[in-house]
C-alpha positions as CSV (number, residue, x, y, z in Angstrom):
1,M,101.6,91.0,130.1
2,K,100.0,93.7,127.5
3,H,101.4,96.8,127.9
4,L,99.1,100.1,127.2
5,L,100.7,103.8,126.7
6,V,98.2,106.3,127.8
7,I,99.5,109.7,125.7
8,D,96.5,112.2,127.5
9,D,96.8,115.5,129.2
10,E,94.2,115.0,132.2
11,P,94.9,113.3,135.0
12,G,92.2,112.1,135.7
13,H,91.4,110.4,133.1
14,R,94.7,108.9,132.7
15,L,94.1,107.8,136.4
16,M,90.6,106.6,134.9
17,V,92.4,104.2,132.6
18,R,94.7,102.6,134.7
19,A,92.8,101.8,137.6
20,V,90.2,100.0,134.6
21,M,93.1,98.3,132.6
22,E,95.5,97.2,135.6
23,D,92.2,95.5,136.7
24,V,92.3,93.2,133.6
25,G,95.8,92.7,133.8
26,W,97.8,95.1,131.6
27,H,100.9,97.1,132.2
28,V,100.0,100.9,132.0
29,V,102.4,103.7,131.4
30,E,101.4,107.7,131.2
31,A,102.6,110.5,128.9
32,G,100.9,113.9,129.4
33,S,102.3,115.7,125.7
34,G,102.8,114.1,123.0
35,E,106.4,114.6,123.2
36,E,106.4,113.1,126.7
37,G,104.5,110.0,125.1
38,L,107.7,109.9,122.0
39,E,110.1,109.3,124.8
40,L,108.4,107.0,126.3
41,L,107.6,104.7,123.8
42,V,111.4,104.8,122.8
43,H,112.0,103.4,125.9
44,E,109.5,101.8,127.2
45,Q,107.6,98.3,126.3
46,V,104.9,99.2,124.2
47,H,101.9,96.7,122.6
48,V,99.5,99.5,122.6
49,V,98.7,103.2,122.6
50,L,95.7,105.3,123.9
51,L,96.0,108.8,122.2
52,D,93.7,111.7,122.8
53,M,93.8,113.7,120.0
54,R,93.2,117.6,121.7
55,M,96.5,117.9,123.6
56,P,98.6,121.9,123.7
57,G,101.6,121.6,121.9
58,M,102.3,118.8,119.7
59,D,98.8,117.4,119.1
60,G,97.4,114.1,118.2
61,Q,97.8,114.3,114.4
62,E,101.2,114.9,114.6
63,T,101.7,112.8,117.5
64,L,100.8,109.7,115.6
65,A,102.1,110.3,112.4
66,R,105.5,110.0,114.6
67,I,104.7,107.1,116.5
68,L,104.0,105.2,113.2
69,E,107.3,106.4,112.3
70,I,109.2,104.6,115.0
71,Q,107.1,101.7,115.2
72,P,105.5,101.2,111.6
73,G,101.9,98.9,112.8
74,L,101.9,99.7,116.5
75,P,98.3,99.8,117.2
76,V,96.5,103.5,118.4
77,V,93.5,104.0,119.4
78,M,92.7,107.8,119.4
79,L,90.6,109.4,122.4
80,T,88.4,112.0,121.0
81,A,85.1,114.6,122.2
82,Y,81.7,113.7,120.1
83,G,82.5,117.1,118.1
84,T,86.3,115.5,117.2
85,V,84.7,112.8,116.0
86,G,85.2,113.4,112.2
87,S,88.8,113.9,113.1
88,A,89.0,110.7,114.5
89,V,88.3,109.2,111.4
90,E,90.5,111.4,109.5
91,A,93.4,109.9,111.8
92,M,92.1,106.5,111.7
93,K,92.8,106.9,107.1
94,C,96.4,108.0,108.7
95,G,97.0,104.3,110.0
96,A,94.8,104.4,113.5
97,F,93.3,101.2,114.6
98,D,90.5,102.5,116.4
99,Y,88.5,105.4,118.1
100,L,86.6,105.5,121.6
101,T,84.5,109.1,122.5
102,K,85.5,110.7,125.3
103,P,84.4,109.9,128.8
104,A,84.9,106.2,126.7
105,D,82.8,103.8,128.6
106,N,84.8,101.1,130.7
107,E,83.4,97.8,128.8
108,E,83.9,99.3,126.1
109,L,87.9,100.6,126.5
110,V,89.0,97.2,127.8
111,A,87.4,95.5,124.5
112,V,88.9,98.2,121.8
113,L,92.2,97.6,123.8
114,E,92.2,93.8,124.1
115,K,91.1,94.1,120.1
116,A,94.0,96.3,119.2
117,W,96.4,94.2,121.5
118,E,95.1,90.8,119.1
119,H,95.7,92.3,116.5
120,R,99.3,93.5,117.4
121,R,100.2,90.1,118.3
122,L,98.8,88.2,115.0
123,V,100.9,90.8,113.1
124,V,104.0,89.9,114.9
125,E,103.5,86.3,114.4
126,N,102.9,87.0,110.6
127,E,105.9,88.7,110.7
128,E,107.9,85.9,112.7
129,L,107.0,83.4,110.1
130,R,107.6,85.6,107.1
131,K,111.2,86.2,108.4
132,R,111.7,82.3,109.4
133,Y,110.2,82.3,105.8
134,V,112.7,84.5,104.2
135,E,115.5,83.5,106.3
136,N,115.5,80.0,104.2
137,D,115.1,81.8,100.6
138,P,115.3,85.7,101.1
139,T,113.8,85.6,97.6
140,A,110.8,83.5,97.9
141,P,108.6,86.6,97.8
142,L,109.7,87.6,94.3
143,V,107.1,86.4,92.1
144,G,108.2,84.6,88.6
145,A,109.8,81.6,87.1
146,S,110.9,83.7,84.2
147,Q,114.6,84.2,83.4
148,V,114.8,87.1,84.0
149,M,113.5,86.6,87.1
150,H,115.8,83.9,87.6
151,R,118.7,85.9,87.2
152,M,117.2,88.5,89.9
153,R,116.8,85.9,92.2
154,D,121.3,85.0,91.7
155,F,122.0,88.5,91.7
156,I,120.6,88.9,95.2
157,R,121.7,85.9,96.4
158,Q,125.4,87.1,95.6
159,A,124.5,90.4,96.4
160,G,122.4,90.8,99.4
161,P,125.1,89.7,101.8
162,S,127.9,91.9,100.7
163,E,128.0,95.2,102.1
164,A,127.8,97.0,98.6
165,T,126.1,100.0,97.7
166,V,123.0,99.2,95.4
167,L,121.5,101.2,92.8
168,I,118.5,99.6,91.3
169,M,116.7,101.0,88.2
170,G,113.9,100.3,86.6
171,E,109.9,102.1,85.5
172,S,108.0,102.7,88.0
173,G,105.8,99.8,89.2
174,T,108.1,97.5,88.5
175,G,109.1,96.3,91.8
176,K,111.9,98.0,93.1
177,E,111.4,98.3,96.8
178,L,110.5,94.6,96.8
179,I,114.3,94.1,95.3
180,A,115.3,96.3,98.4
181,Q,113.7,94.0,100.9
182,A,114.8,91.0,99.8
183,L,118.9,92.4,99.4
184,H,118.3,93.6,103.2
185,D,116.4,89.8,104.0
186,A,119.5,88.4,102.4
187,S,122.5,90.7,104.2
188,T,123.7,90.1,107.9
189,R,121.5,93.4,108.4
190,A,118.8,91.5,107.8
191,R,117.5,91.5,111.9
192,Q,117.9,94.8,112.0
193,P,115.9,97.7,110.4
194,L,115.0,98.6,106.8
195,V,114.4,102.2,106.8
196,K,112.7,103.7,103.4
197,V,112.2,107.0,102.3
198,N,110.6,108.4,99.4
199,C,112.6,111.3,98.2
200,A,110.3,111.9,96.3
201,A,107.3,112.5,98.5
202,L,108.7,116.1,100.6
203,P,110.4,118.8,99.1
204,G,114.2,119.5,99.9
205,H,113.7,121.6,103.4
206,L,111.9,118.9,105.3
207,L,113.5,116.3,103.5
208,E,117.1,117.3,104.8
209,S,115.5,116.9,108.4
210,E,114.0,113.3,107.7
211,L,117.0,112.5,106.0
212,F,119.5,113.5,109.0
213,G,117.7,114.7,111.3
214,Y,117.6,117.7,113.9
215,V,118.4,119.1,117.7
216,R,116.1,121.2,119.7
217,G,116.3,125.2,118.5
218,A,117.1,124.3,115.3
219,F,114.5,126.2,113.8
220,T,111.1,127.5,115.1
221,G,109.0,124.3,116.3
222,A,112.0,122.4,116.9
223,V,111.3,121.6,120.6
224,K,113.1,118.4,121.1
225,D,116.2,116.4,119.3
226,K,114.3,114.4,116.1
227,P,117.0,111.5,114.6
228,G,117.4,111.2,111.0
229,R,116.2,108.5,109.0
230,F,120.2,107.6,108.6
231,Q,120.1,107.1,112.9
232,L,117.1,105.9,112.9
233,A,118.5,102.5,109.9
234,R,121.6,102.5,112.4
235,G,122.5,99.0,111.9
236,G,120.7,98.2,109.4
237,T,119.6,99.3,105.3
238,L,118.6,102.7,104.6
239,F,116.5,102.3,101.5
240,L,116.8,105.7,99.1
241,D,113.4,105.5,96.6
242,E,113.3,107.5,93.7
243,I,117.3,109.0,94.4
244,G,116.8,110.5,91.0
245,E,114.7,113.3,92.6
246,L,116.7,114.4,94.9
247,P,118.0,118.0,95.0
248,L,121.3,119.4,94.1
249,E,122.3,120.6,97.2
250,L,121.3,117.4,99.2
251,Q,123.1,115.2,97.2
252,A,126.5,117.1,98.1
253,K,125.5,116.3,101.7
254,L,124.2,112.3,101.0
255,L,127.8,112.9,99.1
256,R,129.5,112.9,102.2
257,V,127.6,110.6,104.5
258,L,128.7,108.0,101.5
259,Q,132.1,108.9,102.0
260,E,132.8,109.7,106.0
261,R,129.6,107.6,107.0
262,V,128.7,110.6,109.8
263,V,126.0,112.8,109.7
264,E,125.2,116.3,110.8
265,P,121.7,116.6,112.3
266,L,120.2,120.2,111.1
267,G,121.6,123.2,113.8
268,G,123.4,120.7,115.2
269,V,127.5,121.3,115.8
270,R,128.8,117.9,116.4
271,P,128.8,114.7,113.7
272,V,126.9,111.7,114.6
273,S,127.9,108.2,113.0
274,V,126.1,105.8,111.4
275,D,126.3,102.2,110.3
276,V,124.1,102.0,107.6
277,R,124.1,100.1,104.3
278,I,122.7,102.3,101.6
279,I,120.3,100.4,98.6
280,A,118.7,103.1,96.1
281,A,116.3,103.2,93.1
282,T,115.6,105.5,90.7
283,N,113.3,105.2,87.5
284,R,115.3,107.9,86.1
285,D,118.9,107.3,84.0
286,L,120.8,108.5,86.4
287,R,123.4,109.0,83.3
288,R,121.6,111.2,81.4
289,E,121.2,113.0,84.6
290,V,124.5,113.4,84.7
291,A,125.2,114.3,81.6
292,K,122.4,116.8,82.2
293,G,123.8,118.4,84.9
294,T,121.0,117.2,87.2
295,F,122.9,114.4,89.0
296,R,126.3,114.8,90.8
297,E,128.6,112.5,88.8
298,D,130.4,111.3,92.0
299,L,127.5,110.5,93.9
300,Y,126.3,108.4,91.1
301,F,129.6,106.5,90.8
302,R,129.6,106.0,95.0
303,L,125.5,104.7,94.8
304,N,125.9,102.4,91.6
305,V,128.8,100.0,93.1
306,L,126.1,97.2,92.3
307,E,123.4,98.0,89.4
308,V,120.5,95.8,88.9
309,V,117.7,96.9,86.8
310,S,114.2,95.7,87.7
311,P,112.7,94.2,84.3
312,P,109.3,95.6,83.1
313,L,106.2,93.3,83.6
314,R,105.9,93.6,79.0
315,K,109.8,91.5,79.4
316,R,108.5,88.3,81.8
317,M,104.7,87.7,80.2
318,E,105.4,84.0,81.1
319,D,105.4,85.3,84.6
320,L,101.9,86.4,84.3
321,P,99.5,83.5,85.8
322,Q,101.6,83.3,88.5
323,L,101.4,87.0,89.5
324,V,98.0,87.0,89.0
325,E,97.7,84.0,91.2
326,E,99.8,85.6,93.7
327,L,97.9,89.4,93.6
328,L,94.5,87.9,93.7
329,G,95.4,86.1,96.4
330,K,96.3,89.5,98.2
331,L,93.1,91.4,97.1
332,C,90.5,88.4,98.1
333,R,91.5,88.7,101.5
334,K,91.9,92.6,101.4
335,N,88.2,92.9,99.8
336,R,86.9,90.2,101.4
337,K,85.9,88.5,98.2
338,S,86.6,84.6,96.8
339,I,87.9,84.1,92.7
340,R,86.8,80.0,92.4
341,C,87.5,80.1,88.3
342,I,89.4,82.4,85.7
343,S,88.5,82.2,82.3
344,A,90.2,81.7,79.5
345,D,89.4,85.0,77.8
346,F,90.6,86.3,80.9
347,F,94.1,85.9,80.7
348,E,94.1,86.2,76.6
349,A,92.8,90.1,77.5
350,L,95.4,90.0,79.9
351,S,98.3,88.2,77.7
352,R,97.5,91.3,74.7
353,H,98.4,94.6,77.0
354,S,101.7,95.9,77.0
355,W,101.3,97.1,80.6
356,P,103.1,100.4,81.2
357,G,102.4,100.7,84.0
358,N,104.1,97.5,85.0
359,V,102.7,95.2,87.8
360,R,101.0,97.8,89.9
361,E,98.7,98.4,86.4
362,L,98.4,94.8,87.3
363,E,97.7,94.9,90.7
364,N,94.7,98.0,90.1
365,V,93.3,96.1,87.4
366,L,92.9,93.1,88.8
367,E,91.4,94.7,91.8
368,R,88.6,96.5,90.0
369,A,88.0,93.2,88.1
370,L,87.6,91.5,91.8
371,I,85.0,94.3,93.1
372,L,82.9,94.5,90.1
373,S,82.8,90.9,89.3
374,R,79.1,89.8,90.4
375,T,80.3,86.3,91.0
376,D,83.1,84.0,92.3
377,S,84.6,83.8,88.4
378,L,86.7,86.5,86.5
379,S,86.1,86.4,82.7
380,A,87.1,89.3,80.3
381,D,83.7,91.4,80.6
382,A,85.0,92.7,84.2
383,L,88.7,94.0,82.6
384,P,88.6,97.7,81.7
385,P,87.7,98.3,77.4
386,Q,91.0,99.7,77.2
387,L,92.8,95.8,77.1
388,F,90.8,94.8,74.4
389,G,92.5,96.5,71.5
390,D,92.0,100.1,70.2
391,E,89.5,101.7,71.5
392,P,87.6,105.1,70.0
393,Q,89.8,108.2,71.1
394,V,88.2,111.2,73.2
395,A,88.7,113.4,70.1
396,D,87.2,110.7,68.1
397,M,84.0,110.6,70.6
398,Q,83.9,114.3,70.7
399,Q,83.1,114.4,66.8
400,E,80.2,111.6,66.6
401,R,76.6,113.7,66.8
402,P,74.2,113.0,69.7
403,V,72.0,110.7,69.2
404,V,68.2,112.1,70.4
405,D,64.8,110.0,71.2
406,D,61.9,111.1,69.7
407,D,61.5,114.3,72.0
408,S,64.4,115.5,70.6
409,R,66.7,115.0,74.1
410,P,69.6,113.9,73.8
411,C,69.9,110.1,75.0
412,S,72.6,108.4,77.9
413,L,75.9,107.8,76.1
414,D,74.7,103.7,76.6
415,E,71.9,104.1,74.5
416,A,73.8,106.1,71.7
417,E,76.4,103.7,71.2
418,K,73.9,100.1,71.5
419,G,71.9,102.3,68.8
420,E,75.0,102.9,66.6
421,L,76.5,99.2,67.0
422,L,72.7,98.1,66.0
423,R,72.7,100.1,62.5
424,A,76.1,99.5,61.9
425,L,75.6,95.3,62.3
426,D,72.5,95.8,60.2
427,V,74.4,97.6,57.5
428,H,76.8,95.0,57.4
429,G,74.0,92.4,57.7
430,G,75.7,90.5,61.2
431,H,79.5,90.7,59.4
432,R,81.5,90.9,63.1
433,E,84.8,91.6,61.1
434,K,83.2,94.6,58.8
435,T,81.1,96.0,61.6
436,A,84.0,96.7,63.6
437,D,86.5,97.9,60.7
438,A,82.7,100.4,60.1
439,L,83.2,101.1,63.6
440,G,87.2,102.0,63.6
441,I,87.6,99.6,66.7
442,S,89.2,95.8,67.3
443,R,86.9,92.8,66.4
444,R,87.8,91.8,70.1
445,T,86.5,95.4,71.3
446,L,83.1,95.0,69.2
447,Q,83.0,91.5,71.0
448,Y,83.1,92.8,74.2
449,K,80.4,95.9,72.9
450,L,77.9,93.3,71.7
451,K,78.3,90.9,75.3
452,K,78.4,94.6,77.3
453,F,74.7,95.3,75.5
454,G,73.4,91.8,75.0
455,L,73.4,91.8,71.1
456,T,75.2,88.5,71.0
457,R,72.8,86.8,69.0
458,R,72.0,89.8,66.5
459,A,76.2,89.3,65.3
């Protein structure tokens, strides 16, 4: 049976929704406030939530955020009056599945909630398939056949089943979160939650309450107890991303949790025992931070029981074709596009780049190329100019004199650039290498410019 949680402060509207949805075979539970809804969410089986935007106390936006903390991916349909549709659209950007205006049409209500349930069913099925796939090989999501990736998989297979704390080092964009997921999936805790915390995303006072929780009355606005991430991860794994950004005062509290395996919620008087495995990640050199006095040495040694370095993309360029295939598959599904052919010059341009932003930068470049491509094939023309070599710097461009038309009005930048290319080609008799040298750009960049402006026949 499909289970619906209705969170709405209007009893009449809740009654109407119950009557309509029970008539088509749903089980409905009701809550008159955001706080009551969150309580029911913990104790009741829920497949879809119907949530009112405007309620006294905790409003719809805050309730939505708390729901998605407790059950990420749970479909939440927002209810809104005509005058607050904009707020509902904003809520969808924050993770809501859809929205309905009040009073909702009965047929539309059923259709939207059925669609939300079907979405949830497919997500759960896909997750179950992923889990079965990962159970056979937890390292399968790590793409690449290079030696460094073979060593990474060996490490995960050995370290995963242990209870040891793992510190993942590496540059931004190298996939540290993916490694943490693989370690969790390879552990005996794989069927328990993996709870993720970005230590750089919140200021210290908010991060403390997120990590350790708080009790009712701990501060203004704390109207009920809230469990922290340590408690939510009980029996599973807690992933502390960007651990190098943790303020010193919180480092001391984290050290105590690691030593004693208890947390003290803000405002509480009773320590709460927690059974979690810690995986931490950072793009900082923690040894250097210890030497500078910005990171506690005792905490560093507690975290660094097992250490692994997530390799930068430039150190495993042989994995580039496989990464491109994997990322393009995901991006095609996301953007509802298809690619049938990738040209050799596309891969050549990718291989020449140093990728300071690593796999994250690669994904952004591929998505840009996919969106801007007018055909079902990808060539180097779809790539940003900086991938082709040395581009003119901003300072150099500012020093160039503007090109003017006959009526003395400045022309467009493209027209100006095309005019300079034509003049340089004429001066050097169409010789590409001399033209590129004269313009201070690479020959590959010149080739890109010539194609851009349709000048290939002039060279």
